[in-house]
C-alpha positions in Angstrom: 61.6 112.3 57.2 59.2 110.3 57.1 56.8 112.4 58.4 57.1 114.6 56.6 57.4 113.3 53.0 53.7 113.6 52.8 53.2 116.6 54.1 55.7 117.9 51.2 54.6 116.1 48.2 51.6 118.2 49.4 53.5 121.3 49.5 53.3 122.5 45.4 49.2 121.7 44.5 48.5 123.3 48.5 51.0 126.6 47.7 49.8 126.6 43.7 45.9 126.5 45.3 46.8 129.7 48.2 48.4 131.7 45.2 44.9 131.2 42.9 42.8 131.7 45.9 44.8 134.4 47.8 45.8 136.2 45.3 42.3 136.8 43.2 40.8 137.6 47.0 43.8 139.9 48.6 43.0 141.8 44.8 39.8 142.2 45.2 39.9 143.5 48.7 42.5 146.5 47.3 40.7 147.0 44.9 37.5 148.1 46.8 39.2 151.1 48.8 39.8 152.5 45.8 39.0 153.9 42.6 40.2 152.9 39.3 40.5 154.4 36.1 41.2 152.1 33.7 41.6 154.7 30.9 44.6 156.5 31.9 46.3 152.8 32.3 44.1 151.1 34.8 45.6 153.5 37.6 44.4 153.6 41.1 43.7 155.8 43.6 43.0 155.1 47.0 40.0 156.0 47.9 39.3 154.2 51.7 35.6 153.7 53.1 33.9 156.3 51.0 32.3 154.1 47.8 31.5 152.2 50.3 29.6 155.0 52.4 27.6 155.7 48.9 26.7 151.8 49.0 22.8 152.4 50.6 22.1 155.3 47.9 22.5 153.5 44.9 19.6 152.1 43.0 22.2 149.7 40.9 23.6 147.9 44.1 20.0 147.3 45.8 19.3 146.4 42.4 22.3 144.0 41.8 21.9 142.9 45.3 18.3 141.8 44.4 19.2 139.5 41.5 22.0 137.8 42.6 19.6 136.4 45.6 17.0 136.2 43.6 19.8 133.3 41.0 20.9 131.8 43.8 17.7 130.8 45.4 16.6 129.6 41.9 19.8 128.0 40.7 20.2 126.4 44.7 16.3 125.5 44.5 16.3 123.4 40.9 20.1 122.0 41.8 18.5 120.7 44.7 14.8 119.8 43.6 16.6 118.6 40.5 19.1 116.5 42.4 16.3 114.5 44.1 14.8 113.3 41.7 17.7 112.3 39.9 18.6 109.6 43.1 15.0 108.6 43.9 14.9 107.4 40.4 18.2 106.0 40.4 17.2 104.1 43.5 13.6 102.5 41.9 14.6 98.8 39.8 14.1 100.8 36.4 16.1 99.4 33.2 19.4 100.6 32.7 20.3 101.5 36.8 23.8 100.5 36.5 24.7 102.6 33.2 22.5 105.4 34.6 24.3 105.3 38.2 27.9 105.0 36.8 
C-alpha cells in the first residue's frame, strides 16, 4: 500500500488534467468532422472529411494559416531575444541584481 499511495494522491489531479485536456481535444476532433448549425440550437450533421477537402481552395484558410505562422514566429523570436537580453543583463553586477532576479 505504501508504494501505491503516491499514485493515489496524484490521481485526482491527473484525472482533472485529463478531463481538462482530453475532453476539448476529442470534442474538437469530433466537431471537425461535423457541420454545426448554431442558429438551430447547435445541431450537428456528420460530413466526414468533406470540410478538409475544401481547405486547399479556401483563400481564408491560407490567410489565416499565414497570419498564424507570422504571429507564432514573431512571438517566439521576441520572447527569446527579450528573455536572453534580460538574462544577460541580470548576469552582470548591477545594483539590486538580487531583487531583480527574485
